[in-house]
VEXFI-411407 format. One record per residue (C-alpha): residue in three letters; x, y, z. Coordinates in Angstrom, 1 decimal. Example, Ala and Ser with C-alpha at 12.3 -4.5 7.8 and 13.67 -1.06 7.14 Angstrom:
<atoms>
ATOM code     px     py     pz
ATOM  ALA   12.3   -4.5    7.8
ATOM  SER   13.7   -1.1    7.1
</atoms>
This chain:
<atoms>
ATOM code     px     py     pz
ATOM  MET   33.1   -3.2  -17.6
ATOM  SER   32.1   -6.3  -19.5
ATOM  ARG   29.2   -6.3  -21.9
ATOM  ASP   27.0   -8.5  -19.5
ATOM  ASN   27.8   -6.2  -16.6
ATOM  ALA   26.9   -3.1  -18.6
ATOM  ARG   23.6   -4.7  -19.7
ATOM  HIS   22.8   -5.7  -16.1
ATOM  PHE   23.7   -2.2  -14.9
ATOM  TRP   21.3   -0.5  -17.4
ATOM  ARG   18.5   -3.0  -16.8
ATOM  ASP   18.8   -2.5  -13.1
ATOM  LEU   18.9    1.2  -13.5
ATOM  GLY   15.7    1.1  -15.7
ATOM  VAL   13.9   -1.0  -13.0
ATOM  GLN   15.1    1.3  -10.2
ATOM  LEU   14.4    4.6  -12.1
ATOM  PRO   10.8    5.0  -10.7
ATOM  PHE   12.2    4.4   -7.2
ATOM  LEU   15.0    6.9   -7.7
ATOM  ALA   12.6    9.5   -9.1
ATOM  TRP   10.3    9.0   -6.0
ATOM  LEU   13.3    9.5   -3.7
ATOM  VAL   14.3   12.7   -5.5
ATOM  VAL   10.7   14.0   -5.2
ATOM  LEU   10.6   13.0   -1.6
ATOM  TRP   13.9   14.8   -1.0
ATOM  MET   12.6   18.0   -2.6
ATOM  LEU    9.4   17.8   -0.6
ATOM  LEU   11.3   17.3    2.6
ATOM  TRP   13.3   20.5    2.0
ATOM  SER   10.3   22.4    0.4
ATOM  GLN   12.6   23.4   -2.4
ATOM  PHE   12.0   22.8   -6.0
ATOM  THR   15.2   24.1   -7.4
ATOM  VAL   17.9   22.6   -9.7
ATOM  LEU   20.2   22.3   -6.6
ATOM  ALA   17.6   20.5   -4.6
ATOM  PHE   17.0   18.1   -7.6
ATOM  LEU   20.8   17.4   -8.0
ATOM  THR   21.4   16.9   -4.2
ATOM  GLY   18.3   14.7   -4.1
ATOM  LEU   19.6   12.7   -7.0
ATOM  VAL   23.0   12.3   -5.3
ATOM  VAL   21.3   11.2   -2.1
ATOM  ALA   19.0    8.8   -3.9
ATOM  VAL   21.9    7.1   -5.8
ATOM  PHE   23.9    6.9   -2.6
ATOM  VAL   21.1    5.4   -0.6
ATOM  THR   20.2    2.8   -3.2
ATOM  ARG   23.8    1.8   -3.7
ATOM  VAL   25.0    1.8    0.0
ATOM  PHE   21.8    0.3    1.5
ATOM  ARG   21.3   -2.2   -1.2
ATOM  LEU   17.9   -4.0   -1.2
ATOM  PRO   16.7   -6.6   -3.6
ATOM  THR   15.4   -5.1   -6.8
ATOM  VAL   11.6   -4.6   -6.6
ATOM  GLU   10.1   -5.1  -10.0
ATOM  LEU    6.9   -3.0  -10.4
ATOM  SER    4.0   -4.5  -12.2
ATOM  GLY    4.3   -2.1  -15.0
ATOM  ARG    0.5   -1.7  -14.9
ATOM  VAL   -1.3    1.4  -13.7
ATOM  ASN   -4.9    1.9  -14.4
ATOM  VAL   -5.3    5.6  -14.2
ATOM  TRP   -9.1    5.5  -13.7
ATOM  TYR   -8.9    3.0  -10.8
ATOM  ALA   -5.9    4.8   -9.4
ATOM  GLY   -7.9    8.1   -9.3
ATOM  ILE  -10.8    6.4   -7.7
ATOM  LEU   -8.4    4.8   -5.1
ATOM  VAL   -7.0    8.2   -4.2
ATOM  VAL  -10.5    9.7   -3.7
ATOM  GLN  -11.7    6.7   -1.7
ATOM  PHE   -8.5    6.8    0.4
ATOM  LEU   -9.0   10.5    1.2
ATOM  PHE  -12.6   10.0    2.1
ATOM  ALA  -11.6    7.0    4.3
ATOM  MET   -9.0    9.1    6.1
ATOM  LEU  -11.5   11.8    6.8
ATOM  SER  -14.3    9.4    8.0
ATOM  GLY  -11.8    7.5   10.1
ATOM  ALA  -10.6   10.6   11.8
ATOM  ILE  -14.1   11.7   12.6
ATOM  SER  -14.9    8.2   13.9
ATOM  VAL  -11.9    8.1   16.1
ATOM  THR  -12.6   11.6   17.4
ATOM  LEU  -16.2   10.6   18.3
ATOM  GLN  -15.0    7.5   20.1
ATOM  VAL  -12.4    9.5   22.1
ATOM  PHE  -15.0   12.0   23.2
ATOM  ASP  -17.6    9.5   24.1
ATOM  PHE  -17.1    9.4   27.8
ATOM  ARG  -19.9    6.9   28.4
ATOM  ARG  -17.8    3.9   27.3
ATOM  LEU  -14.3    2.9   26.2
ATOM  PRO  -13.9    2.1   22.5
ATOM  GLY  -13.4   -1.6   22.0
ATOM  THR  -10.1   -2.8   20.5
ATOM  ALA   -9.1   -6.0   18.8
ATOM  ILE   -6.2   -7.6   16.9
ATOM  VAL   -7.6   -8.8   13.5
ATOM  ALA   -5.9  -11.3   11.2
ATOM  VAL   -6.5  -10.6    7.6
ATOM  PRO   -5.4  -13.2    5.1
ATOM  LEU   -4.7  -11.5    1.8
ATOM  ARG   -5.8  -13.1   -1.5
ATOM  TYR   -3.7  -11.5   -4.2
ATOM  ALA   -0.6  -10.3   -2.3
ATOM  ASP    3.0  -10.5   -3.3
ATOM  ASP    5.5   -8.4   -1.3
ATOM  LEU    4.8   -5.2   -3.1
ATOM  MET    1.0   -5.5   -2.9
ATOM  MET    1.2   -6.5    0.8
ATOM  THR    3.2   -3.4    1.4
ATOM  HIS    0.6   -1.2   -0.4
ATOM  VAL   -2.3   -2.7    1.6
ATOM  SER   -0.3   -2.4    4.9
ATOM  VAL    0.4    1.3    4.3
ATOM  VAL   -3.1    2.2    3.3
ATOM  SER   -4.6    0.3    6.2
ATOM  SER   -2.2    2.0    8.7
ATOM  LEU   -2.8    5.5    7.4
ATOM  ILE   -6.5    5.3    7.9
ATOM  PRO   -7.2    6.4   11.5
ATOM  GLY   -8.5    3.6   13.7
ATOM  SER   -6.3    0.8   12.5
ATOM  LEU   -2.6    0.0   12.6
ATOM  ILE   -0.6   -2.9   11.2
ATOM  VAL    1.2   -4.6   14.0
ATOM  GLU    2.6   -7.5   12.1
ATOM  ALA    2.8   -8.8    8.6
ATOM  ASP    3.3  -12.6    8.1
ATOM  ARG    5.0  -12.6    4.7
ATOM  ASP    5.1  -16.4    4.2
ATOM  ARG    1.4  -16.9    4.9
ATOM  ARG    0.3  -13.5    3.5
ATOM  ILE   -1.5  -12.4    6.6
ATOM  LEU   -1.7   -8.9    8.0
ATOM  TYR   -2.4   -8.4   11.7
ATOM  LEU   -4.1   -5.1   12.5
ATOM  HIS   -4.9   -3.4   15.8
ATOM  VAL   -8.2   -1.7   15.4
ATOM  ILE  -10.4    0.4   17.7
ATOM  GLY  -14.1    0.7   17.7
ATOM  VAL  -14.7   -3.0   17.8
ATOM  ARG  -17.6   -4.2   20.0
ATOM  SER  -18.6   -7.5   18.4
ATOM  LEU  -17.6  -10.3   16.0
ATOM  ASP  -19.5   -8.4   13.3
ATOM  ASP  -17.3   -5.4   13.8
ATOM  VAL  -14.2   -7.7   13.4
ATOM  GLU  -15.6   -9.1   10.1
ATOM  LYS  -16.3   -5.5    8.9
ATOM  GLN  -12.7   -4.6    9.6
ATOM  ARG  -11.4   -7.7    7.9
ATOM  GLU  -13.7   -7.1    4.8
ATOM  GLY  -12.6   -3.4    4.8
ATOM  VAL   -8.9   -4.4    4.4
ATOM  LEU   -9.8   -7.0    1.7
ATOM  ARG  -11.7   -4.3   -0.1
ATOM  TRP   -8.6   -2.1   -0.1
ATOM  GLU   -6.6   -5.0   -1.4
ATOM  ARG   -9.0   -5.4   -4.4
ATOM  ARG   -9.0   -1.6   -5.0
ATOM  ILE   -5.2   -1.6   -5.1
ATOM  VAL   -5.0   -4.6   -7.3
ATOM  ARG   -7.4   -2.9   -9.8
ATOM  ALA   -5.2    0.3   -9.8
ATOM  LEU   -1.7   -1.1   -9.5
ATOM  GLY   -1.7   -4.8   -9.5
ATOM  ALA    0.3   -7.0  -11.8
ATOM  PRO   -1.6   -8.4  -14.7
ATOM  ALA   -1.8  -11.9  -13.1
ATOM  GLN   -3.2  -10.4   -9.9
ATOM  TYR   -5.8   -8.4  -11.9
ATOM  ARG   -6.8  -11.5  -13.9
ATOM  ALA   -7.2  -13.5  -10.6
ATOM  LEU   -9.3  -10.7   -9.1
ATOM  LYS  -11.6  -10.6  -12.2
ATOM  ALA  -11.9  -14.4  -12.2
ATOM  ASP  -12.9  -14.3   -8.5
ATOM  GLU  -15.5  -11.6   -9.2
ATOM  ARG  -17.0  -13.6  -12.1
ATOM  ALA  -17.1  -16.7   -9.9
ATOM  ALA  -18.8  -14.7   -7.1
ATOM  LYS  -21.4  -13.3   -9.5
ATOM  GLY  -22.0  -16.8  -10.9
ATOM  GLY  -22.5  -18.2   -7.5
ATOM  VAL  -25.0  -15.5   -6.5
ATOM  ARG  -27.4  -16.3   -9.3
</atoms>
């Protein structure tokens, strides 16, 4: 192995290490076993999957704000609970059918990874589901229930954009975080 190939291998491994660790943890959770054998088989499977099903290397932002990440998790759990209650009430309201809509949400700070985060969070909250992601134009299309007016559509759109801002605060790249802060300062300056 040449010196350049070895350097590339170690750099690639360093970038992929968080992903490999996540796959090993997922493997151990899948089998509900937290043993040395489960760890080793998970590691073998993770290396096999990442080498055979080769995807482009995803570079993480390297920025995690623990405070905002904690707030994000709490808000997400609360949103899942309130979404489940809302959907349940709509299902058992026999007087009328819940309205549905396809809502296009143009994201403001999205790269591929951020778009994926926003998509997953939006789909896991009951009442909405991502039906398409337009990567080139950075637009998510959601199927939502409980929509009766254009105001409800705007509330759904603003809800997804709020999740995008929360995720950028917690996990976004430094450039995304700076853009968010600049937009927030501009919005505050425009209000006065």
